[in-house]
C-alpha positions in Angstrom: -23.6 -110.3 38.8 -23.4 -113.3 41.0 -19.8 -114.5 41.0 -18.4 -117.7 42.4 -15.4 -117.6 44.8 -13.1 -118.8 42.0 -14.2 -115.7 39.9 -13.5 -113.2 42.6 -9.8 -113.0 41.7 -10.4 -112.7 38.0 -10.8 -109.5 36.0 -12.7 -108.7 32.8 -10.9 -107.6 29.6 -12.4 -106.4 26.4 -10.7 -107.6 23.2 -11.5 -105.1 20.4 -11.0 -106.5 16.9 -10.1 -103.8 14.3 -10.0 -103.9 10.5 -13.2 -104.7 8.7 -11.3 -105.6 5.5 -8.6 -108.0 6.7 -9.9 -110.7 4.4 -10.1 -108.6 1.1 -7.1 -110.3 -0.5 -7.9 -113.8 0.5 -9.6 -116.5 -1.6 -13.0 -117.8 -0.5 -11.3 -121.0 0.7 -8.8 -119.0 2.8 -11.5 -116.9 4.3 -13.4 -120.1 5.2 -10.3 -121.6 6.9 -9.5 -118.4 8.9 -13.1 -118.0 10.0 -13.3 -121.7 11.0 -10.1 -121.2 13.1 -11.5 -118.0 14.5 -14.8 -119.6 15.6 -12.9 -122.6 17.1 -10.7 -120.2 19.1 -13.7 -118.3 20.5 -15.7 -121.5 21.1 -12.7 -122.9 23.0 -12.6 -119.7 25.2 -16.3 -120.0 25.9 -16.0 -123.7 26.8 -13.1 -122.9 29.2 -15.3 -120.2 30.8 -12.8 -117.4 29.8 -15.1 -115.8 27.2 -18.2 -114.1 28.5 -19.6 -113.2 25.1 -19.0 -111.0 22.1 -20.4 -109.7 18.9 -19.5 -108.6 15.4 -20.3 -105.0 14.5 -21.7 -103.5 11.4 -19.0 -101.6 9.4 -21.1 -98.4 9.2 -22.3 -96.5 12.2 -22.6 -93.0 13.6 -20.6 -90.8 15.9 -22.1 -88.1 18.1 -19.7 -85.3 19.2 -19.7 -82.1 21.2 -22.1 -80.0 23.1 -24.1 -79.6 19.9 -24.5 -83.4 19.6 -23.3 -83.3 16.0 -23.8 -86.6 14.2 -21.4 -87.9 11.6 -21.5 -91.1 9.6 -18.9 -93.8 10.3 -16.5 -93.9 13.2 -13.3 -93.7 11.3 -11.9 -92.7 7.9 -10.1 -96.0 7.3 -11.6 -99.4 7.7 -8.4 -100.7 9.2 -9.1 -98.5 12.2 -12.8 -99.4 12.5 -13.9 -101.7 15.3 -15.1 -104.9 13.7 -16.2 -106.7 16.9 -15.4 -107.6 20.4 -15.3 -110.3 23.0 -15.2 -110.0 26.8 -12.7 -112.3 28.7 -12.7 -113.1 32.3 -9.1 -114.1 33.2 -6.6 -114.1 36.0 -4.4 -111.4 34.7 -3.6 -108.9 31.9 -0.8 -111.2 30.8 -3.3 -114.0 30.3 -5.6 -111.6 28.3 -2.6 -110.6 26.1 -1.5 -114.2 25.5 -5.1 -115.1 24.5 -5.3 -112.1 22.2 -2.1 -113.1 20.5 -3.8 -116.3 19.4 -6.4 -114.4 17.3 -6.4 -116.2 13.9 -7.0 -112.8 12.0 -3.7 -111.3 13.1 -1.6 -112.6 10.2 -4.0 -111.1 7.8 -4.1 -107.5 9.1 -6.7 -107.7 11.9 -5.6 -106.1 15.1 -6.7 -106.8 18.7 -6.8 -104.1 21.3 -6.8 -105.4 24.9 -8.5 -103.2 27.5 -9.3 -103.9 31.2 -13.0 -103.2 32.0 -13.6 -100.9 35.0 -16.6 -101.2 37.3 -16.9 -97.4 37.1 -15.3 -94.7 35.0 -12.7 -92.4 36.5 -15.0 -89.4 36.6 -17.6 -91.4 38.5 -15.0 -92.4 41.0 -13.8 -88.8 41.5 -17.4 -87.6 41.9 -17.9 -90.0 44.7 -14.5 -89.3 46.3 -13.1 -85.8 45.6 -9.8 -86.8 47.3 -9.0 -88.9 44.2 -9.1 -85.7 42.1 -6.7 -83.9 44.4 -4.2 -86.8 43.9 -4.1 -86.2 40.2 
């Protein structure tokens, strides 16, 4: 990725939106209002250059586990725990990512937002390249 000098000090954060049924008790007009607010919020982040993209996710999916590669339907038992979508932010700090996440229009209705910093490489990959890291653990 070709980054400008201004972006070099920024970090990428993933906002995971949970709860596929946050809107179930709202009227169609309320759902329309919240979704309009939600899209305006995301569009503003994009226009400011702080949102790199995102996507909604289908409610159903599959999970593959273990050495046997056992496949099960659905990632979670409850829809409140299921990941409904995500966006990727590029911001100056974790505090900034948290403050932006607090502005999510779905929060008052039961949606939750998990904020996670993206890594260039996973911890196992870092340890494989540098065994000294593993000794420090």
